[in-house]
A tleap script that builds the chain and sets N, CA, C and O, in Angstrom:
source leaprc.protein.ff14SB
mol = sequence {
  NMET ASP ALA LYS SER VAL GLY GLN ALA GLY
  LEU GLN GLY TRP ARG ALA LYS VAL ALA ASP
  ALA VAL ALA ALA PRO VAL ALA ARG ARG SER
  GLY LEU ALA ASP ASP GLN VAL ARG ALA ALA
  ILE GLY ALA LEU PHE LEU ALA LEU SER VAL
  LEU TYR VAL VAL ASN ALA VAL ARG GLN LEU
  ALA GLY ALA CARG
}
set mol.1.N position { -2.761 -19.375 -1.771 }
set mol.1.CA position { -1.825 -18.274 -1.773 }
set mol.1.C position { -1.664 -17.785 -0.331 }
set mol.1.O position { -2.640 -17.422 0.325 }
set mol.2.N position { -0.448 -17.782 0.139 }
set mol.2.CA position { -0.185 -17.326 1.501 }
set mol.2.C position { 0.487 -15.958 1.486 }
set mol.2.O position { 0.812 -15.428 0.423 }
set mol.3.N position { 0.689 -15.400 2.657 }
set mol.3.CA position { 1.241 -14.048 2.780 }
set mol.3.C position { 2.665 -13.964 2.224 }
set mol.3.O position { 3.043 -12.947 1.644 }
set mol.4.N position { 3.446 -15.014 2.397 }
set mol.4.CA position { 4.825 -14.991 1.883 }
set mol.4.C position { 4.854 -14.904 0.365 }
set mol.4.O position { 5.664 -14.167 -0.198 }
set mol.5.N position { 3.978 -15.650 -0.303 }
set mol.5.CA position { 3.974 -15.619 -1.766 }
set mol.5.C position { 3.496 -14.266 -2.284 }
set mol.5.O position { 3.975 -13.801 -3.318 }
set mol.6.N position { 2.563 -13.627 -1.583 }
set mol.6.CA position { 2.124 -12.285 -1.977 }
set mol.6.C position { 3.279 -11.303 -1.809 }
set mol.6.O position { 3.521 -10.471 -2.683 }
set mol.7.N position { 3.984 -11.397 -0.698 }
set mol.7.CA position { 5.128 -10.518 -0.478 }
set mol.7.C position { 6.231 -10.739 -1.488 }
set mol.7.O position { 6.849 -9.783 -1.956 }
set mol.8.N position { 6.484 -11.987 -1.827 }
set mol.8.CA position { 7.534 -12.300 -2.801 }
set mol.8.C position { 7.170 -11.772 -4.184 }
set mol.8.O position { 8.059 -11.472 -4.980 }
set mol.9.N position { 5.879 -11.654 -4.482 }
set mol.9.CA position { 5.451 -11.144 -5.784 }
set mol.9.C position { 5.861 -9.687 -5.973 }
set mol.9.O position { 6.047 -9.238 -7.103 }
set mol.10.N position { 6.001 -8.953 -4.883 }
set mol.10.CA position { 6.412 -7.558 -4.972 }
set mol.10.C position { 7.902 -7.358 -5.134 }
set mol.10.O position { 8.360 -6.226 -5.290 }
set mol.11.N position { 8.659 -8.427 -5.101 }
set mol.11.CA position { 10.123 -8.330 -5.188 }
set mol.11.C position { 10.597 -8.700 -6.589 }
set mol.11.O position { 10.851 -9.866 -6.890 }
set mol.12.N position { 10.707 -7.697 -7.422 }
set mol.12.CA position { 11.195 -7.876 -8.780 }
set mol.12.C position { 12.252 -6.814 -9.045 }
set mol.12.O position { 12.096 -5.667 -8.626 }
set mol.13.N position { 13.309 -7.178 -9.725 }
set mol.13.CA position { 14.338 -6.216 -10.122 }
set mol.13.C position { 15.061 -5.590 -8.947 }
set mol.13.O position { 15.543 -6.289 -8.057 }
set mol.14.N position { 15.133 -4.263 -8.950 }
set mol.14.CA position { 15.881 -3.545 -7.913 }
set mol.14.C position { 15.243 -3.724 -6.546 }
set mol.14.O position { 15.934 -3.638 -5.531 }
set mol.15.N position { 13.946 -3.971 -6.497 }
set mol.15.CA position { 13.278 -4.167 -5.210 }
set mol.15.C position { 13.780 -5.437 -4.522 }
set mol.15.O position { 13.911 -5.477 -3.299 }
set mol.16.N position { 14.056 -6.459 -5.303 }
set mol.16.CA position { 14.596 -7.699 -4.749 }
set mol.16.C position { 15.995 -7.467 -4.188 }
set mol.16.O position { 16.350 -8.026 -3.150 }
set mol.17.N position { 16.787 -6.648 -4.870 }
set mol.17.CA position { 18.135 -6.355 -4.382 }
set mol.17.C position { 18.083 -5.579 -3.072 }
set mol.17.O position { 18.886 -5.822 -2.171 }
set mol.18.N position { 17.143 -4.648 -2.965 }
set mol.18.CA position { 16.974 -3.895 -1.721 }
set mol.18.C position { 16.575 -4.843 -0.600 }
set mol.18.O position { 17.128 -4.779 0.498 }
set mol.19.N position { 15.623 -5.717 -0.873 }
set mol.19.CA position { 15.166 -6.668 0.141 }
set mol.19.C position { 16.290 -7.610 0.566 }
set mol.19.O position { 16.412 -7.938 1.746 }
set mol.20.N position { 17.105 -8.041 -0.383 }
set mol.20.CA position { 18.237 -8.912 -0.054 }
set mol.20.C position { 19.218 -8.215 0.877 }
set mol.20.O position { 19.738 -8.822 1.812 }
set mol.21.N position { 19.468 -6.928 0.612 }
set mol.21.CA position { 20.441 -6.187 1.416 }
set mol.21.C position { 19.913 -5.879 2.807 }
set mol.21.O position { 20.688 -5.811 3.762 }
set mol.22.N position { 18.620 -5.695 2.933 }
set mol.22.CA position { 18.032 -5.249 4.198 }
set mol.22.C position { 17.558 -6.411 5.065 }
set mol.22.O position { 17.506 -6.283 6.289 }
set mol.23.N position { 17.214 -7.528 4.458 }
set mol.23.CA position { 16.564 -8.627 5.182 }
set mol.23.C position { 17.400 -9.182 6.327 }
set mol.23.O position { 16.883 -9.364 7.429 }
set mol.24.N position { 18.660 -9.450 6.096 }
set mol.24.CA position { 19.486 -10.070 7.139 }
set mol.24.C position { 19.667 -9.171 8.366 }
set mol.24.O position { 19.464 -9.643 9.485 }
set mol.25.N position { 20.041 -7.893 8.205 }
set mol.25.CA position { 20.188 -7.052 9.398 }
set mol.25.C position { 18.872 -6.847 10.163 }
set mol.25.O position { 18.853 -6.845 11.394 }
set mol.26.N position { 17.793 -6.678 9.426 }
set mol.26.CA position { 16.495 -6.493 10.090 }
set mol.26.C position { 16.073 -7.778 10.798 }
set mol.26.O position { 15.527 -7.733 11.900 }
set mol.27.N position { 16.325 -8.910 10.170 }
set mol.27.CA position { 15.963 -10.194 10.777 }
set mol.27.C position { 16.741 -10.416 12.074 }
set mol.27.O position { 16.184 -10.905 13.057 }
set mol.28.N position { 18.012 -10.062 12.080 }
set mol.28.CA position { 18.813 -10.219 13.301 }
set mol.28.C position { 18.283 -9.360 14.434 }
set mol.28.O position { 18.240 -9.800 15.583 }
set mol.29.N position { 17.882 -8.143 14.120 }
set mol.29.CA position { 17.395 -7.222 15.158 }
set mol.29.C position { 15.983 -7.532 15.611 }
set mol.29.O position { 15.631 -7.283 16.764 }
set mol.30.N position { 15.169 -8.074 14.714 }
set mol.30.CA position { 13.758 -8.267 15.034 }
set mol.30.C position { 13.435 -9.678 15.527 }
set mol.30.O position { 12.398 -9.891 16.154 }
set mol.31.N position { 14.305 -10.630 15.251 }
set mol.31.CA position { 14.028 -12.002 15.641 }
set mol.31.C position { 13.181 -12.758 14.629 }
set mol.31.O position { 12.797 -13.901 14.874 }
set mol.32.N position { 12.887 -12.135 13.497 }
set mol.32.CA position { 12.133 -12.795 12.437 }
set mol.32.C position { 13.086 -13.524 11.501 }
set mol.32.O position { 14.296 -13.298 11.532 }
set mol.33.N position { 12.539 -14.392 10.677 }
set mol.33.CA position { 13.337 -15.087 9.671 }
set mol.33.C position { 13.576 -14.160 8.478 }
set mol.33.O position { 12.795 -13.242 8.227 }
set mol.34.N position { 14.657 -14.408 7.751 }
set mol.34.CA position { 14.990 -13.598 6.572 }
set mol.34.C position { 13.847 -13.575 5.565 }
set mol.34.O position { 13.506 -12.520 5.028 }
set mol.35.N position { 13.258 -14.739 5.310 }
set mol.35.CA position { 12.190 -14.789 4.311 }
set mol.35.C position { 10.936 -14.040 4.762 }
set mol.35.O position { 10.190 -13.527 3.928 }
set mol.36.N position { 10.701 -13.973 6.063 }
set mol.36.CA position { 9.575 -13.192 6.563 }
set mol.36.C position { 9.809 -11.700 6.347 }
set mol.36.O position { 8.891 -10.967 5.979 }
set mol.37.N position { 11.029 -11.263 6.576 }
set mol.37.CA position { 11.367 -9.850 6.363 }
set mol.37.C position { 11.285 -9.520 4.881 }
set mol.37.O position { 10.751 -8.476 4.506 }
set mol.38.N position { 11.811 -10.405 4.033 }
set mol.38.CA position { 11.717 -10.185 2.589 }
set mol.38.C position { 10.267 -10.110 2.136 }
set mol.38.O position { 9.919 -9.270 1.306 }
set mol.39.N position { 9.419 -10.980 2.671 }
set mol.39.CA position { 8.004 -10.965 2.304 }
set mol.39.C position { 7.336 -9.670 2.748 }
set mol.39.O position { 6.504 -9.124 2.023 }
set mol.40.N position { 7.689 -9.175 3.926 }
set mol.40.CA position { 7.107 -7.920 4.408 }
set mol.40.C position { 7.545 -6.746 3.536 }
set mol.40.O position { 6.739 -5.870 3.222 }
set mol.41.N position { 8.811 -6.727 3.146 }
set mol.41.CA position { 9.307 -5.667 2.272 }
set mol.41.C position { 8.622 -5.757 0.909 }
set mol.41.O position { 8.230 -4.738 0.340 }
set mol.42.N position { 8.481 -6.961 0.394 }
set mol.42.CA position { 7.792 -7.147 -0.887 }
set mol.42.C position { 6.344 -6.716 -0.825 }
set mol.42.O position { 5.836 -6.109 -1.767 }
set mol.43.N position { 5.670 -7.024 0.280 }
set mol.43.CA position { 4.277 -6.602 0.430 }
set mol.43.C position { 4.179 -5.083 0.484 }
set mol.43.O position { 3.239 -4.501 -0.059 }
set mol.44.N position { 5.139 -4.440 1.131 }
set mol.44.CA position { 5.155 -2.979 1.181 }
set mol.44.C position { 5.339 -2.395 -0.218 }
set mol.44.O position { 4.613 -1.479 -0.606 }
set mol.45.N position { 6.293 -2.912 -0.969 }
set mol.45.CA position { 6.500 -2.429 -2.333 }
set mol.45.C position { 5.269 -2.685 -3.203 }
set mol.45.O position { 4.904 -1.841 -4.022 }
set mol.46.N position { 4.634 -3.833 -3.032 }
set mol.46.CA position { 3.440 -4.158 -3.808 }
set mol.46.C position { 2.301 -3.194 -3.472 }
set mol.46.O position { 1.602 -2.719 -4.367 }
set mol.47.N position { 2.117 -2.909 -2.190 }
set mol.47.CA position { 1.069 -1.979 -1.776 }
set mol.47.C position { 1.338 -0.572 -2.312 }
set mol.47.O position { 0.415 0.103 -2.767 }
set mol.48.N position { 2.585 -0.132 -2.262 }
set mol.48.CA position { 2.930 1.179 -2.806 }
set mol.48.C position { 2.679 1.244 -4.310 }
set mol.48.O position { 2.236 2.272 -4.821 }
set mol.49.N position { 2.955 0.169 -5.012 }
set mol.49.CA position { 2.701 0.130 -6.453 }
set mol.49.C position { 1.210 0.210 -6.751 }
set mol.49.O position { 0.793 0.914 -7.671 }
set mol.50.N position { 0.419 -0.501 -5.982 }
set mol.50.CA position { -1.033 -0.468 -6.171 }
set mol.50.C position { -1.563 0.935 -5.890 }
set mol.50.O position { -2.402 1.439 -6.637 }
set mol.51.N position { -1.086 1.566 -4.828 }
set mol.51.CA position { -1.516 2.932 -4.520 }
set mol.51.C position { -1.147 3.895 -5.638 }
set mol.51.O position { -1.928 4.784 -5.975 }
set mol.52.N position { 0.025 3.728 -6.208 }
set mol.52.CA position { 0.465 4.581 -7.305 }
set mol.52.C position { -0.476 4.449 -8.495 }
set mol.52.O position { -0.872 5.452 -9.090 }
set mol.53.N position { -0.836 3.219 -8.843 }
set mol.53.CA position { -1.727 2.986 -9.978 }
set mol.53.C position { -3.122 3.539 -9.686 }
set mol.53.O position { -3.732 4.160 -10.556 }
set mol.54.N position { -3.627 3.325 -8.486 }
set mol.54.CA position { -4.956 3.823 -8.117 }
set mol.54.C position { -4.988 5.344 -8.194 }
set mol.54.O position { -5.943 5.911 -8.724 }
set mol.55.N position { -3.973 6.008 -7.679 }
set mol.55.CA position { -3.922 7.474 -7.745 }
set mol.55.C position { -3.825 7.956 -9.198 }
set mol.55.O position { -4.434 8.967 -9.547 }
set mol.56.N position { -3.093 7.270 -10.023 }
set mol.56.CA position { -2.984 7.653 -11.430 }
set mol.56.C position { -4.336 7.509 -12.141 }
set mol.56.O position { -4.706 8.358 -12.951 }
set mol.57.N position { -5.055 6.454 -11.841 }
set mol.57.CA position { -6.379 6.248 -12.434 }
set mol.57.C position { -7.356 7.312 -11.944 }
set mol.57.O position { -8.164 7.816 -12.724 }
set mol.58.N position { -7.290 7.653 -10.678 }
set mol.58.CA position { -8.152 8.721 -10.137 }
set mol.58.C position { -7.867 10.053 -10.832 }
set mol.58.O position { -8.793 10.778 -11.196 }
set mol.59.N position { -6.595 10.368 -11.012 }
set mol.59.CA position { -6.247 11.619 -11.683 }
set mol.59.C position { -6.725 11.613 -13.125 }
set mol.59.O position { -7.200 12.632 -13.625 }
set mol.60.N position { -6.605 10.488 -13.789 }
set mol.60.CA position { -7.058 10.362 -15.161 }
set mol.60.C position { -8.566 10.524 -15.241 }
set mol.60.O position { -9.071 11.209 -16.130 }
set mol.61.N position { -9.279 9.909 -14.331 }
set mol.61.CA position { -10.741 10.000 -14.309 }
set mol.61.C position { -11.200 11.417 -13.972 }
set mol.61.O position { -12.221 11.874 -14.486 }
set mol.62.N position { -10.465 12.108 -13.123 }
set mol.62.CA position { -10.828 13.462 -12.737 }
set mol.62.C position { -10.507 14.484 -13.817 }
set mol.62.O position { -11.074 15.576 -13.815 }
set mol.63.N position { -9.623 14.159 -14.725 }
set mol.63.CA position { -9.232 15.083 -15.783 }
set mol.63.C position { -10.257 15.123 -16.915 }
set mol.63.O position { -10.215 16.024 -17.752 }
set mol.64.N position { -11.140 14.196 -16.949 }
set mol.64.CA position { -12.129 14.136 -18.044 }
set mol.64.C position { -13.331 14.956 -17.738 }
set mol.64.O position { -14.257 15.019 -18.547 }
savepdb mol mol.pdb
quit
């Protein structure tokens, strides 16, 4: 499993559409490839999702 496949895992549904719209302009400005930008955006969305779940579990555990 490489970094691109992890990033691509975070791109589902509306997140993939956002990445598609943003990848080309960011790639042109940054000098990176489109798929690298998409993978970075996907990794960001994946990390945010994990943080959301972790915080929800912490709140649930603290409520008991």
